[in-house]
N, C-alpha and C positions, 0 to 999 in steps of 0.2 A: 504494500500500500504506500502511496506517495506521502512524503512528509509535508506538513504544513508549517511554513516559516513566515515570520513577520517581525519587523523592527519598528518600534514605537518610540518617538521622541517624547519623553515625559520625565518629570521630577528632575530636570536639569541634566539628564543623561539619555541614553538610548537603551530601552529594554527589548531584548531579542528573544523571540519564542521559537522553539524547535520542537514540533509535535510529531512524533513518529508513529503513533497509532491513531486511526480515525481521521487522518489528515485530509482525505477527500470527502468526508461526510459532513452533512449539514450540522450535526450535533457538535463536532469539533470546531467548526467555524463559529458557531454561536458561543461556545465556551470561550474561544479566543476573544470574541467581542466583549463578553462579560468581564474577562480578565483585564482587557485594555480599559474598559470603563472604570473598573475598580482602581486602577493605577491613577487615572486622571482625577478620580474623586479624592484619593489620598493626597495628590498634589494640591488640590483646591483646599483641603482641610488643614494640611500640615505644613505647607510651604512657609518658610520664614522670610521669603522674598516677596510674598504677597501681603500687603498691609491689611487686606480684608479677609485673610484666612482665619479660621477659628483659633489656630495656635498663636498667630500674631495678636489677635484681639485678646486672647486669654493672657498672653504675656504682658500686655499693656493694662490689664485690669478692666477691660471693657466688656468682658464676657466671663460668666462664671463657669466652672467646670461642669456643673450640673446642666448647663444650657448647651454644652457642646455635644457633638455626636458621641455615642458611647465608646467608639474606638479611641478617642482622645484619652479618656481615663485608662483604657487598656494599655496604650503605649506609655503613658506616664508611669503606670504601675510596673511595667517591664523595666523602665529606666530606673525606678527606685530600687527594684530587686537587684539590678545589675550594679548599682552604686554600692549596695551593701556587700554583694559577692566579691567586688573588686577592691574593697577597702577604700572606696572613694575615688578610684582612678577612672571611673566612668560616671558621667552625670548628664542629665538633660538640662541642667541649669548652669553649666560652666560659661564664664564670660558675662556679657552684659545682661542677659535675660534668658527666657525660656527657649530652648533649642533641642527638640527631641530627634534631630536628624540622625544621630548615631544609632537610633533604634529603627527609624521609619523605613529606610530603604530595604534593609534585609527583611523586615517584617512584612512589608508590602509585597515584595517579590515572592516570599514564601506563601503568602495568602493567594497571590495570583496562581501559583502552582497548585494550591489546594482547590481553587475553582476549576482548574482543568481536570484534576483527579476526580472530583465529584461528578463531572460530566462524562467520566469514562475514559479520559485520555491518560492512560497509566504509564506511558513511556514518553517523557518530554524533558526539556530543560528550559528554564527561564533565566536569562542573563541580564542583570541590571548593572551595566557599566563595569563588568568584571566580577561582580558578586553573583554567584550562580546557585540556583536550586534545581536539582534534578529529581526525576521520579522514574523508577524502573530502570531499564536498559535501553539504549538506542536501537539495539538489535538483540534477539534472544540470546546469542552467544557472545556478546561483546559489551563491555562496560563503557560508561562515559569516560572520556579523557579530557580533563580540565587543566589548561595551562595556567601556571602561576607566573604572572608577569615579573620579569626581572627588573628591579627598581633602578639598576645602574646601566642597563643596556636596552633601550627602547626597542620594542618589537621582538625581543628574545624572551624565552621562558627560563626561569630559575629551576623549575622542576615541573612535572606533569602528574596530576592526581588522577587516580583511576578508581572507579567504583560505581555502584548502582544505588539510586536513592540517596545520594550524598549532596552536601552543600559545601561551597567554598567561598570564603570572604578574605579580602586583603586590605590592610591599612598601611599607609605610609605617606611620605611627603613628595615622592618623585613626580607625580602627575599634577597634583593640586597645590603643591607647596605646603607650608606649615599651617594646615587648616585644623588640626586636632589640638584642642586646648587642654591644658593642665587644669583639672577641676579645682585644684587647691589654690591656684594663683590666677587663673583666667588667662595666662600667657600661652602662646603657641609652644608645643613641645617639638623636640627634634628627634624623638625616638630613643634618646639615651644610648646611643651606640647602635641603633637599628636603622636600616634603610627601609625595611618593610616587614610586616608580620602577616602571615596567612594562616587561617584556621579552617579545618575541615571537620565536618560532623554531619548529623542527619538534618539539623535545623539551620537554615540560613539566618534566622533571627538570632539564635544563640551564637553562631559562628561570627556574625558581623559585630555583635556587641563585644565578644571576646577579643577579636582582632583589634578593635579600637582601644579597649582597655589595656591590652598588652602593649600596644605601641606607646600609649601614654606612660605606662610604667617604665618601659625601656629595660635593656640589658638583662642581667641575671634575674632580676625580679620578675620580668615577663616570662622567662623560661620556667622558673619555679612555679609561678602561678598557673600557667597553662598546663603543666604536668598534673596539677590537682583538679582540673576541670573535667567532670565526668562526661564521657561521650564526645570529647573534643580533642583534637591533636593540632599542634602548631608547627610552623616552619618559618624561619626568619632569615633574612639576608642582612649582613652588616655592611657598613659603608665601605669597607675594604674588599667587598666581594665574597667574603666567606659566608658560610651558612651554618645554622644549627637547627635542630628539630627535637620535638618531644619523643619520648621512648616508643610510643605506639604509631608514630607517623609512617613508619616503613610499610605498614600494611596497605597504605594508600598509594605509595609512590616508590619508584626506583631512586634511591638516594644518591646524590652526588658525593664524590669522595673528598668533601671539604669540611666534614663535621668535626 
């Protein structure tokens, strides 16, 4: 059966869909439309660049949380749990005001994948600017192969993650500059000796949050913390081009000889 592929500009990036089952059917096309509508709704509700978004109005005190869509409370609760789990290295309130962006993209892409699964599309990937949620396998005998972008060599991969029903998220400063803030000071972080951190697991929401928190921690603290996160494995590249990874990462990738 032919694959159904689509790229949608939304949330300040491009979200790419690759649906391997039901691609020629009306049900798959309708599920894709629903997933795209969901992403645009998330953008309208959560964008910190839109002054009329619910999150912007909530941050300015013009709107009460009880008057927002229920997903706003859901995302803020995820952020609060992540703040506790990371010892304060992840926060939706770092900097000048309310900014749940560190939760929203991974959460929204994972929910888009769930929309496809609920419609019967059980073999697909959803890629939100390099943060990827997969379901099933692309082919019955082959796993997904997800490239981890090399932060020092644009267009190259630092490693390739393989698996079925896995998610991959990467945080760093190579593409967007120093955009991750230290929640303790509000100042941009430089990764504390890290060029990028990638996290793999079953949930893109969890992987995306963990990658952001680990990059903010930096160095040995990030490695130790990732080792303790259930269901997640990490891979990091240092500014001198070396790499390290958590003890279970090898089941997802062929590891380079630089650890």
